[in-house]
C-alpha positions in Angstrom: 0.0 0.0 0.0 1.5 3.4 -1.0 2.6 5.8 1.8 -0.2 8.0 2.9 0.6 11.6 2.3 -0.1 14.4 4.8 -3.5 15.7 4.2 -3.0 19.3 5.4 0.4 20.1 4.1 0.2 23.8 5.1 -2.1 26.5 6.4 -3.3 29.6 4.5 -2.6 33.2 5.6 -6.1 33.1 7.3 -5.1 30.0 9.3 -7.4 27.5 7.6 -5.8 24.2 6.5 -5.1 23.6 2.9 -5.1 20.1 1.4 -1.9 19.2 -0.5 -2.1 18.1 -4.1 -0.6 14.7 -3.1 -3.4 14.2 -0.4 -6.0 15.1 -2.9 -4.9 12.6 -5.5 -4.4 9.9 -2.8 -8.0 10.3 -1.6 -9.3 10.5 -5.1 -7.6 7.3 -6.1 -8.1 5.2 -2.9 -11.5 6.2 -1.6 -15.0 5.8 -3.0 -17.3 8.0 -0.9 -20.3 5.7 -1.5 -18.4 2.5 -0.6 -16.8 4.1 2.4 -20.1 5.4 3.8 -22.0 2.2 3.0 -19.4 0.2 4.9 -20.3 1.9 8.1 -23.2 0.2 9.8 -24.0 2.7 12.5 -26.2 5.8 11.4 -24.1 7.9 13.8 -20.9 6.9 12.1 -22.5 7.4 8.6 -23.5 11.0 9.5 -20.0 11.8 10.8 -18.4 10.3 7.7 -20.7 12.4 5.4 -19.8 15.5 7.3 -16.1 14.7 7.0 -16.4 14.2 3.2 -18.2 17.5 2.8 -15.5 19.3 4.8 -12.8 17.8 2.7 -14.4 18.8 -0.6 -14.9 22.3 0.6 -11.2 22.5 1.8 -10.1 21.3 -1.6 -12.1 24.0 -3.4 -10.7 26.7 -1.1 -7.2 25.5 -1.7 -7.5 25.6 -5.4 -9.1 29.0 -5.4 -6.3 30.4 -3.2 -3.6 29.0 -5.4 -5.1 30.1 -8.8 -2.7 32.2 -10.9 -3.0 36.1 -10.8 -4.7 37.9 -13.6 -2.0 39.1 -16.1 -1.5 42.8 -16.6 -3.3 44.3 -19.7 -1.2 44.5 -22.8 -0.2 48.1 -23.7 -2.1 49.6 -26.5 -0.2 51.5 -29.2 -1.2 53.7 -32.2 0.9 53.7 -35.2 1.1 57.0 -37.0 3.3 58.9 -39.4 4.7 62.2 -38.1 5.4 65.4 -40.2 8.9 64.2 -41.1 7.7 60.9 -42.6 8.7 58.8 -39.7 6.4 55.9 -38.5 6.1 56.0 -34.8 4.2 53.9 -32.2 2.6 56.0 -29.5 1.1 54.5 -26.3 -2.6 55.1 -25.8 -3.8 57.1 -24.2 -1.1 59.8 -23.9 -1.1 60.9 -20.3 2.5 62.3 -19.9 4.1 64.7 -22.4 7.5 66.2 -22.6 8.0 69.1 -25.0 11.5 70.0 -26.5 10.4 73.2 -28.3 8.8 76.5 -27.1 6.3 76.4 -30.0 5.1 72.9 -29.0 4.7 73.9 -25.4 2.6 76.8 -26.4 0.5 74.5 -28.7 -0.1 72.1 -25.8 -1.3 75.0 -23.7 -3.5 76.3 -26.5 -5.1 72.9 -26.7 -5.9 72.9 -23.0 -3.6 69.9 -22.3 -1.1 71.6 -20.0 -2.0 69.2 -17.1 -0.5 66.4 -19.2 2.7 68.3 -19.8 5.3 67.0 -17.3 8.4 68.7 -18.7 9.8 71.2 -21.2 13.0 73.1 -22.0 14.8 76.0 -20.5 13.4 78.2 -23.3 9.8 77.3 -22.9 8.6 80.7 -21.3 5.1 81.2 -22.6 2.6 81.1 -21.1 4.2 82.0 -17.8 2.9 78.8 -16.2 5.2 76.9 -18.6 8.2 78.2 -16.6 7.0 76.1 -13.6 7.3 72.8 -15.5 10.2 70.5 -14.9 13.1 71.6 -17.1 15.0 69.0 -19.1 17.7 71.3 -20.4 18.1 73.0 -23.8 16.5 72.1 -27.1 19.8 71.2 -28.7 21.2 69.1 -25.9 18.4 68.1 -23.6 19.1 65.7 -20.6 18.0 62.3 -21.6 18.3 61.1 -18.0 15.9 63.8 -16.9 13.5 63.0 -19.7 13.6 59.3 -18.7 12.8 60.0 -15.1 9.7 61.8 -16.1 8.4 58.6 -17.7 6.7 60.3 -20.7 4.3 58.5 -23.0 5.4 60.9 -25.7 8.2 63.5 -26.4 7.4 66.3 -28.8 10.1 67.6 -31.1 10.2 69.8 -34.1 12.5 69.3 -37.1 13.8 72.9 -37.3 14.7 73.1 -33.6 15.8 69.8 -32.4 18.5 67.3 -33.5 18.0 63.9 -35.1 20.5 62.5 -32.6 18.1 63.4 -29.8 15.3 61.5 -31.5 17.5 58.5 -32.2 18.6 58.5 -28.5 15.0 58.6 -27.4 14.2 55.6 -29.6 17.1 53.8 -28.0 15.5 54.3 -24.6 12.2 53.1 -25.8 10.6 56.5 -25.6 8.2 57.5 -28.4 8.6 60.9 -30.1 6.5 62.9 -32.5 8.0 65.6 -34.8 6.3 68.6 -36.4 7.6 70.6 -39.4 5.3 73.4 -40.5 6.6 76.0 -43.1 3.6 78.2 -43.6 0.9 79.7 -41.5 -1.6 77.3 -43.1 0.7 74.4 -42.2 0.9 75.6 -38.6 -2.9 75.4 -38.4 -2.9 71.9 -40.0 0.0 70.8 -37.7 -2.0 72.0 -34.7 -4.9 69.8 -35.7 -2.7 66.8 -36.3 -1.0 67.2 -32.9 -4.3 67.5 -31.2 -5.4 64.3 -32.7 -2.2 62.5 -31.7 -2.7 63.7 -28.1 -6.3 62.5 -28.1 -8.0 65.9 -28.3 -9.0 66.3 -31.9 -12.0 68.6 -31.2 -9.7 71.1 -29.4 -7.4 71.2 -32.4 -10.2 71.9 -34.8 -11.4 74.7 -32.5 -8.0 76.4 -32.2 -7.4 76.2 -36.0 -10.8 77.6 -36.8 -10.2 80.5 -34.4 -6.9 81.3 -36.1 -8.6 81.2 -39.5 -11.3 83.6 -38.4 -8.7 86.1 -37.2 -6.7 85.9 -40.4 -9.9 86.2 -42.6 -10.9 89.4 -40.8 -7.4 90.8 -41.2 -7.4 90.0 -44.9 -10.6 92.0 -45.3 -8.8 95.0 -43.9 -5.4 94.7 -45.6 -5.8 92.2 -48.5 -6.3 95.0 -51.2 -3.5 97.2 -49.9 0.0 97.2 -51.6 2.4 95.2 -49.5 5.2 97.0 -47.6 8.7 96.0 -48.4 10.4 95.1 -45.2 13.6 93.7 -43.8 13.1 91.2 -41.0 16.1 91.4 -38.7 17.1 88.1 -37.0 20.5 89.3 -36.0 22.4 92.5 -36.6 26.1 91.5 -36.3 26.4 89.7 -38.6 23.2 90.7 -40.4 20.9 87.7 -40.6 17.4 87.7 -42.1 14.8 85.1 -43.2 14.4 83.1 -46.4 11.3 83.1 -48.6 10.3 79.6 -47.7 10.1 80.1 -43.9 6.9 80.4 -41.9 8.0 83.9 -40.8 8.1 85.0 -44.5 4.6 83.7 -44.8 3.6 85.6 -41.6 4.9 88.8 -43.2 2.8 88.2 -46.3 -0.3 87.7 -44.1 0.4 91.0 -42.4 0.5 92.9 -45.7 4.3 92.9 -46.1 6.9 91.2 -48.2 10.5 90.5 -47.4 13.2 92.2 -49.6 15.4 89.1 -49.1 14.7 86.5 -51.8 16.8 83.6 -50.6 16.3 79.8 -50.6 18.2 79.6 -47.4 16.2 79.8 -44.2 18.5 82.1 -42.4 20.6 83.9 -44.9 23.4 86.3 -44.1 23.3 89.5 -46.0 25.5 92.6 -46.4 24.5 96.2 -45.5 25.4 97.2 -49.0 22.7 94.9 -50.4 20.3 96.3 -47.9 21.2 99.8 -48.9 20.6 98.9 -52.6 17.2 97.4 -51.9 16.1 100.1 -49.3 13.3 98.5 -47.3 10.4 100.7 -46.3 10.5 99.2 -42.7 12.8 97.2 -40.5 10.9 94.5 -38.5 12.2 93.2 -35.2 10.9 90.5 -32.9 11.4 91.1 -29.2 10.2 89.5 -26.0 10.7 92.8 -24.2 9.2 95.5 -26.5 9.7 98.2 -23.9 13.5 98.0 -24.4 13.2 98.0 -28.2 13.5 101.9 -28.7 16.9 102.0 -26.9 18.2 99.0 -28.9 17.1 100.8 -32.2 18.9 104.0 -31.2 22.1 101.9 -30.7 21.5 100.3 -34.2 21.5 103.8 -35.8 25.0 104.4 -34.5 26.5 101.2 -35.9 28.8 101.6 -38.8 27.0 101.4 -42.2 23.4 101.5 -40.9 22.9 105.1 -41.6 22.8 104.5 -45.3 19.6 102.6 -44.9 16.7 105.1 -45.1 14.5 103.2 -42.8 17.1 103.5 -40.1 17.8 107.2 -40.6 14.0 107.9 -40.7 13.3 105.5 -37.8 10.7 103.4 -39.7 10.7 100.3 -37.4 8.1 97.7 -36.5 8.6 95.8 -33.2 6.4 92.9 -32.6 6.2 89.9 -30.2 8.6 87.1 -30.5 5.5 84.9 -31.1 6.3 85.5 -34.8 9.4 83.3 -34.3 7.3 80.3 -33.0 5.2 78.1 -35.3 2.3 78.0 -32.8 -1.2 79.4 -32.6 -0.1 82.6 -31.0 1.7 83.7 -34.2 -1.7 85.1 -35.3 -1.5 87.9 -32.7 2.0 88.9 -34.0 0.7 89.0 -37.6 -2.2 91.2 -36.4 0.1 93.5 -34.5 2.5 93.9 -37.5 -0.4 94.7 -39.9 -1.6 97.5 -37.5 1.9 99.1 -37.5 2.4 98.8 -41.3 -1.1 99.8 -42.3 -2.6 101.8 -39.6 -5.2 103.5 -41.8 -6.8 100.1 -42.4 -7.7 100.0 -38.8 -9.3 103.4 -38.4 -13.0 103.1 -37.7 -15.1 104.3 -40.6 -17.0 107.6 -40.1 -20.5 107.4 -38.9 -23.3 107.8 -41.3 -25.8 110.5 -41.0 -28.4 108.5 -39.1 -26.0 107.4 -36.4 -24.7 111.0 -36.0 -28.2 112.3 -35.5 -29.0 109.7 -33.0 -25.9 110.5 -31.0 -26.6 114.2 -31.1 -30.2 113.6 -30.0 -30.4 110.5 -27.9 -33.6 109.0 -26.7 -34.6 110.0 -23.1 -33.4 106.7 -21.7 -30.1 106.9 -23.5 -29.0 110.4 -22.3 -25.7 110.6 -20.5 -25.6 111.0 -16.8 -24.9 114.6 -15.6 -21.9 115.4 -13.4 -24.4 116.1 -10.6 -25.6 112.5 -10.7 -24.3 110.5 -7.7 -23.6 107.6 -10.2 -21.6 109.6 -12.8 -18.7 110.4 -10.5 -18.1 106.7 -9.9 -18.2 105.9 -13.6 -15.8 108.7 -14.4 -13.5 107.5 -11.7 -13.5 103.9 -13.1 -12.8 105.2 -16.6 -9.9 107.3 -15.3 -8.4 104.4 -13.5 -8.3 102.1 -16.6 -5.2 102.0 -18.8 -5.1 105.1 -21.1 -8.4 106.2 -19.6 -10.4 103.7 -21.8 -13.2 101.6 -20.3 
């Protein structure tokens, strides 16, 4: 007869005995419950035997339930897409943690209302101001891969014109997905915004932002579209003198503002001579500055630099200073375009004179539309509020 195994080989964490697999097989092979119970002649013994069998079966069920394998973790879901540089990338779904390696992409994430998912950005991501509070991963050219990895991003956002291919390859080596943008016109900025929104799981927000940009541009075109374009020099750097090429999104932004660059170059950032500028004689010089209040002093210095006096726009102080938003292919570029258009074509933004009917109504308002007198107790408060607003405008 085989050796009888121990029935209760161990106890569970709750203290209940668990039947070993050897004991279970031993009982299964060597006992027939019906035969075992029938062999007992006493009713009392039969009842006790039945109770013992029931207890044994229950203990076996508990043992098997407690030793069942754990449910495996769900398999990660990926979405395969093609980014704007033609790379095929696999992106985890949903995208909950984002790192941005370009100021324009940081701005776009905020414009889409996804700033809570932005866990890190670069030292140069300064707009909106809240972006400065995000964890910094270094510069755009040489970001800290270690810092990026510690943030455990689902996706890193890069742009072809601002980041290096080596950075993208290094992220791939770490198993971190990246998505690249590459817009070259204002229209492409709107399209890129919608694509990025879809990648990030917020397609409706992308459509809304792009439509708002388009509405502003359409209104601007109604005001300046029929006017002759101003010939301008967009100054990226003064020493050496660097401007923009005709295929950049900045050149397209100038066109949207009713201007055209005098530099006709295939290079994105061509270096040009003062002699060439003097020959072409731009009507305006355009500068982008993040601190517009300091621009007048900088322009005064420019007029004293050797050679600049031969440029009529410098000697006549025909400058346009706009926000550095024009340097970033993000939704905020529209505000810079509108600002430049106002400086180059101020007459287009003067309100049209009132027609005769409106003038008569203003001169003879209805009783309930008459202005409050200065003796009125309410008028003093209104005048005070108006005086306290910037430039005295309500």
